[in-house]
C-alpha positions in Angstrom: 17.3 -43.1 40.8 14.8 -40.4 39.7 17.3 -37.7 40.5 19.8 -39.4 38.1 17.2 -39.6 35.4 16.4 -35.9 35.8 20.1 -34.9 35.5 20.5 -37.1 32.4 17.3 -35.6 30.9 18.5 -32.1 31.7 21.8 -32.8 30.0 19.9 -34.0 26.8 17.8 -30.8 26.8 20.9 -28.6 27.2 22.7 -30.5 24.4 19.7 -29.9 22.2 19.6 -26.2 23.0 23.3 -26.0 22.1 22.6 -27.7 18.8 19.7 -25.3 18.1 21.7 -22.2 19.0 24.6 -23.3 16.8 22.2 -23.9 13.9 20.7 -20.4 14.4 24.2 -18.8 14.6 25.3 -20.8 11.5 22.3 -19.4 9.5 23.3 -15.8 10.6 27.0 -16.1 9.7 28.9 -19.3 8.8 32.1 -17.3 8.4 31.8 -15.7 11.9 31.1 -19.1 13.5 34.6 -20.1 12.3 35.8 -17.5 14.8 33.2 -18.7 17.4 31.2 -15.5 17.3 27.8 -15.2 15.6 27.7 -12.0 13.7 26.0 -10.2 10.9 29.3 -8.5 9.9 30.1 -10.7 6.8 26.7 -10.0 5.3 26.9 -6.3 6.0 30.4 -6.1 4.5 28.8 -7.1 1.2 25.7 -4.9 1.5 26.6 -1.6 3.2 28.7 -0.3 0.2 25.4 -0.1 -1.7 23.8 2.2 0.8 24.7 5.9 0.4 24.2 9.2 2.2 22.4 11.9 0.3 22.8 15.7 0.9 20.4 18.1 -0.8 20.4 21.8 -1.2 17.1 23.7 -1.8 17.1 27.3 -3.0 14.9 29.6 -0.9 14.3 33.4 -1.3 15.9 35.4 1.4 14.6 38.9 2.5 15.6 41.5 5.0 13.6 43.9 7.0 10.7 45.5 5.2 10.5 42.7 2.7 13.7 43.8 0.9 14.9 41.0 -1.3 18.5 40.0 -0.4 19.0 37.2 -3.0 18.7 33.4 -2.5 19.5 31.4 0.5 19.9 27.6 0.5 18.5 25.1 2.9 20.2 21.7 3.3 18.8 18.3 4.2 20.0 14.8 4.6 18.7 11.3 3.8 19.8 7.9 2.5 19.7 6.0 -0.8 20.3 2.5 -2.2 22.3 1.6 -5.3 20.1 -0.8 -7.2 22.0 -0.8 -10.6 25.7 -0.4 -10.4 26.3 -0.5 -14.1 23.9 2.4 -14.8 24.5 4.2 -11.5 20.8 4.0 -10.4 19.9 4.9 -6.8 16.5 4.6 -5.2 15.6 7.1 -2.4 12.5 8.8 -1.1 10.6 11.5 -3.0 10.4 13.6 0.2 14.2 13.5 0.5 14.9 15.1 -2.8 11.7 17.1 -3.5 12.5 20.7 -4.5 16.3 20.1 -4.5 18.4 22.3 -6.6 21.5 20.2 -6.0 21.8 16.5 -4.9 25.1 14.9 -3.8 25.7 11.3 -2.9 28.4 10.1 -0.5 29.5 6.5 -0.8 30.8 4.3 2.0 34.3 4.7 0.5 34.0 8.4 1.0 33.7 9.4 -2.6 31.2 12.2 -3.2 29.3 12.4 -6.5 26.9 14.7 -8.1 23.5 13.1 -8.7 20.9 13.7 -11.4 17.2 13.3 -10.5 15.6 11.0 -13.2 12.2 11.1 -11.8 10.1 11.2 -8.6 6.7 9.9 -7.5 5.0 11.5 -4.5 2.3 8.9 -4.5 4.6 6.1 -3.4 7.3 8.4 -2.0 10.0 6.9 -4.4 12.6 8.8 -6.4 15.3 7.6 -8.8 18.8 9.2 -9.0 21.7 8.5 -11.3 25.4 9.0 -10.7 28.5 8.4 -12.9 31.1 6.3 -11.2 33.1 3.1 -11.4 33.3 0.2 -8.9 29.8 0.8 -7.5 28.1 -2.0 -5.4 24.4 -2.8 -5.9 21.9 -4.7 -3.7 19.8 -7.5 -5.2 16.0 -7.3 -4.8 14.4 -10.0 -2.6 11.2 -11.9 -3.5 8.8 -10.0 -1.3 6.2 -12.7 -1.6 8.4 -14.9 0.7 8.7 -12.2 3.4 6.8 -13.1 6.6 6.0 -11.4 9.9 8.7 -12.4 12.3 11.5 -12.5 9.8 14.7 -10.9 11.0 15.6 -7.7 9.1 18.4 -5.0 9.1 17.8 -1.3 8.4 20.8 0.7 7.0 20.9 4.4 6.6 22.2 7.8 7.6 20.1 8.8 10.7 20.4 12.5 11.7 23.2 12.9 9.1 25.7 11.3 11.5 26.9 8.7 9.0 26.0 5.1 8.0 24.3 3.2 10.8 22.9 -0.3 11.1 20.0 -1.4 13.3 18.2 -4.7 13.5 14.7 -6.0 14.2 12.0 -8.1 12.7 9.1 -7.7 10.3 6.3 -6.5 12.5 3.5 -6.5 9.9 2.8 -6.6 6.2 0.5 -4.6 4.0 0.3 -1.6 6.2 -1.6 1.4 4.8 -3.5 4.5 6.0 -0.4 6.6 6.8 -1.5 8.9 4.0 -4.8 7.9 2.5 -4.1 9.8 -0.8 -0.9 7.7 -1.4 -0.4 4.2 -2.8 0.7 2.3 0.3 1.5 -1.4 1.0 4.2 -0.9 3.7 6.3 -3.4 5.5 6.4 -2.5 9.2 9.4 -3.1 11.3 10.7 -2.5 14.8 14.2 -2.0 13.6 15.2 1.5 14.7 14.5 4.0 11.9 15.1 7.7 12.6 15.1 11.0 10.6 17.8 10.7 7.9 17.1 7.0 7.4 14.6 7.8 4.8 15.5 6.2 1.5 17.8 3.7 3.2 17.7 -0.1 2.9 15.7 -2.7 4.7 17.4 -6.1 4.0 16.9 -9.7 5.0 19.5 -11.9 6.6 20.8 -12.8 3.2 21.5 -9.2 2.4 18.7 -8.9 -0.2 16.6 -5.7 -0.4 13.1 -6.1 0.8 12.1 -2.4 1.2 13.1 1.3 1.1 12.7 2.9 4.5 10.2 5.8 4.3 8.4 6.7 7.4 8.1 6.4 11.2 5.4 7.0 13.7 6.8 9.2 16.5 5.8 12.0 18.7 9.3 13.1 19.2 10.9 12.5 15.8 12.9 9.6 17.2 12.4 5.8 16.7 9.5 4.3 18.6 10.0 0.9 17.0 7.3 1.6 14.4 9.0 2.1 11.0 7.7 1.6 7.5 9.3 0.6 4.2 8.1 0.6 0.6 8.3 -3.1 -0.5 10.6 -3.8 -3.4 7.9 -5.1 -5.7 6.3 -1.6 -5.6 9.7 0.0 -5.9 10.5 -2.0 -9.0 7.2 -1.0 -10.7 7.8 2.7 -9.9 11.5 2.4 -11.2 10.2 1.2 -14.6 7.9 4.3 -14.9 10.6 6.7 -13.7 13.2 5.4 -16.1 10.8 5.5 -19.0 8.8 8.7 -18.4 10.4 10.5 -15.5 7.1 10.2 -13.7 4.4 7.6 -12.9 1.6 8.0 -15.4 -1.0 6.1 -13.4 -3.1 3.5 -14.9 -6.9 4.0 -14.4 -9.6 1.3 -14.5 -12.7 3.5 -13.8 -14.4 1.9 -10.9 -15.1 2.8 -7.3 -14.5 -0.2 -5.0 -15.0 -1.5 -1.5 -13.4 -4.4 0.4 -15.2 -7.7 0.0 -15.9 -8.1 3.7 -17.8 -11.2 5.0 -21.0 -9.1 5.6 -20.8 -7.7 2.0 -20.1 -11.1 0.5 -23.1 -12.5 2.3 -25.3 -9.7 1.1 -24.2 -10.3 -2.5 -24.5 -14.1 -2.0 -21.1 -14.7 -3.5 -18.8 -17.5 -2.2 -15.4 -15.6 -1.9 -13.1 -14.8 1.0 -11.3 -11.8 -0.6 -11.6 -9.3 -3.3 -12.7 -5.8 -4.2 -16.5 -5.1 -4.8 -17.4 -2.8 -7.7 -19.6 0.0 -6.2 -19.6 2.2 -9.3 -18.5 2.1 -12.9 -17.4 5.4 -14.5 -19.0 6.2 -17.9 -16.7 5.5 -20.9 -14.0 4.1 -18.6 -11.7 1.1 -19.2 -14.0 -0.9 -16.8 -17.2 -0.1 -18.7 -15.7 -0.9 -22.1 -14.6 -4.2 -20.6 -18.1 -5.1 -19.4 -17.4 -4.7 -15.6 -20.7 -4.4 -13.8 -22.0 -3.1 -10.5 -21.6 -5.6 -7.6 -18.9 -7.6 -9.5 -16.3 -8.9 -7.0 -12.7 -8.6 -8.5 -10.5 -11.3 -7.1 -7.5 -11.3 -9.5 -5.8 -9.1 -12.0 -3.3 -10.5 -14.4 -2.9 -13.6 -12.3 -2.2 -11.7 -9.0 -4.6 -12.2 -6.1 -6.6 -9.1 -5.1 -7.2 -9.2 -1.4 -9.0 -5.9 -1.1 -9.8 -2.4 -2.5 -6.5 -0.7 -1.7 -4.5 -3.6 -3.2 -6.4 -3.3 -6.4 -5.9 0.4 -6.5 -2.2 0.0 -5.9 -1.9 -2.6 -8.7 -3.8 -0.6 -11.3 -2.1 2.7 -10.4 1.3 1.2 -11.2 0.3 -0.3 -14.5 1.1 1.2 -17.8 -1.6 3.1 -19.7 -3.0 1.1 -22.6 -1.8 -2.2 -21.0 -4.2 -5.1 -21.5 -5.0 -7.0 -18.4 -7.2 -9.9 -17.4 -9.7 -9.4 -14.5 -11.1 -12.4 -12.8 -14.3 -11.6 -11.0 -17.4 -13.2 -9.5 -20.8 -12.1 -10.9 -24.0 -13.6 -9.6 -21.9 -16.3 -7.9 -20.2 -17.3 -11.1 -16.5 -17.0 -11.8 -15.8 -15.0 -15.0 -12.9 -13.3 -16.6 -12.8 -10.1 -18.8 -10.1 -8.3 -20.7 -9.6 -4.6 -19.9 -7.3 -2.0 -21.5 -6.0 0.2 -18.7 -7.0 3.8 -19.2 -5.4 7.1 -18.2 -7.8 10.0 -18.5 -10.9 9.6 -16.4 -11.9 7.2 -13.7 -9.7 5.0 -11.6 -9.8 2.3 -9.1 -10.4 4.1 -5.8 -11.5 2.8 -2.4 -15.2 3.4 -2.1 -17.5 3.6 1.0 -16.9 0.7 3.3 -19.8 -1.2 4.8 -21.5 0.5 7.8 -23.5 -1.6 10.2 -26.8 0.0 11.2 -29.5 -0.6 13.7 -32.9 -2.1 12.8 -34.2 1.5 12.7 -32.3 2.4 9.7 -33.9 5.8 9.6 -30.9 8.1 9.1 -32.7 8.8 5.8 -36.3 9.8 5.0 -37.5 7.6 2.1 -40.5 7.7 -0.2 -41.7 5.4 -3.0 -40.5 6.9 -6.2 -43.1 7.8 -8.8 -40.9 7.1 -11.8 -39.6 9.1 -14.7 -38.3 8.5 -18.2 -35.3 6.7 -16.9 -36.4 4.9 -13.7 -39.7 2.9 -13.5 -39.8 2.4 -9.8 -37.8 2.5 -6.6 -37.3 4.3 -3.3 -36.3 8.0 -3.3 -34.1 9.6 -0.6 -36.1 12.7 0.4 -33.8 13.9 3.2 -31.3 12.5 5.7 -29.4 13.4 8.7 -25.6 14.0 8.3 -25.2 12.2 11.6 -26.9 9.0 10.4 -25.5 5.8 9.0 -27.2 6.4 5.7 -25.2 9.5 5.2 -22.0 7.9 6.4 -22.5 5.1 3.9 -22.8 7.5 1.0 -26.6 8.0 0.4 -27.5 11.6 -0.6 -30.8 13.4 -1.2 -32.3 12.6 -4.6 -30.8 9.1 -4.8 -33.2 6.4 -5.9 -32.8 2.9 -4.4 -33.8 0.4 -7.1 -32.5 -2.9 -5.6 -31.8 -4.4 -2.2 -29.4 -7.4 -2.3 -29.7 -7.4 -6.2 -33.5 -7.8 -6.0 -35.7 -5.1 -7.5 -37.7 -2.9 -5.0 -41.0 -1.4 -6.2 -42.2 0.4 -3.0 -41.6 1.1 0.6 -43.3 -2.1 1.7 -40.9 -4.2 -0.3 -37.9 -2.1 0.8 -38.9 -2.5 4.5 -39.4 -6.2 4.0 -36.0 -6.7 2.3 -34.0 -4.6 4.8 -35.7 -6.3 7.8 -34.7 -9.7 6.4 -31.1 -8.6 6.1 -31.2 -7.3 9.7 -32.5 -10.6 11.0 -30.3 -13.0 9.1 -26.6 -14.0 9.3 -25.5 -10.9 7.3 -25.6 -8.9 10.5 -27.8 -6.2 9.1 -25.7 -5.4 5.9 -27.8 -4.7 2.8 -26.4 -4.1 -0.7 -28.3 -1.2 -2.2 -28.3 -0.4 -5.8 -28.7 3.4 -6.1 -29.2 5.5 -9.3 -27.7 9.0 -9.0 -27.7 11.3 -11.9 -28.3 8.5 -14.3 -25.4 6.4 -13.0 -25.7 3.2 -10.9 -23.8 3.0 -7.5 -23.6 0.1 -5.1 -23.6 0.9 -1.3 -23.7 -1.2 1.8 -25.8 -0.4 4.8 
């Protein structure tokens, strides 16, 4: 009797699995299921004509023996691109694909070859915009990147090694990746879909054939795919496109603050009840931030209604805004939520990641400190007399001549008060993190130790 129940139960499970598999296959390709074979082919048939191969020529001086100039030689390179506006013939690719090119040609899937004009390029995001003149082009629609999640299935389309259009598949491995090049504006989608040399500028699409990113980089010791590829998300691509179409370059917006991530330790030190944001550690004189009333230790959590998760995200947002654009900053100051209006600048000062918090031992003495005797500008505080370049104080950004005037936003008059304040921080739940207000060359800076 029990054996019969087990068999029956097993049949129920098998039937359920068949139903699930059929549902999954149906989501991938209803048309293909009509033939009994799950396939991405119908979706790709619509999308692949919008992905192009790019060939570039770069003029290079040629010389013979003894440095004799023989004229000009030409180096060639290959990459990929994506048609994003068929009516205007607009194609997105990578800056590094077309940088320095004297001639750019685009080859379509239908084997037409077109001359392309470079409308603009931005090394900071590695995005470039081309234009071609042709009829019957096919474009890819942009996906809503806010709906993309880790684990979503994706397809990469490009021209690896110049061999011709190739399709690979995988999943979204991570979102918001940065640090590939700390000088750039990065918010990469990471994928394990195979991306190789020549895929640069190609498309990363979802299962509906919508564009979620432009493939731009790989991590590889050999130059081949290791299952770690990166794509510029389409929300960033769209912002850069607007700049390139209008100005031929990205004229970066500047706010005029140095910032750090609002980590749990820093938030506790500032006694602010937030779980994300960018902490203002310095305000540049005569900047957009100063004119808007942004202050040291403010925690910026939103800009124009968009959530700010950390310092790099704020930097990316501001850097892609138009100069003179009015924006609303939502911030927390002294635990109170406020909003200020700022006009994005463009000459001095920008939102840049500042020094991140550095945990220290109870010793704290990477720096030699003395009570400050005061001057015409500062009444009291603690002066940094000297410090070791191997200590935590140096790593956190303290320098000789700095005057510490506050610990955790409380004024410090002498060494006794300073030692008392920092020892409390080390003993409580903040884990040793103290927020130090420092005056350097007449300007206030916020640091975390």
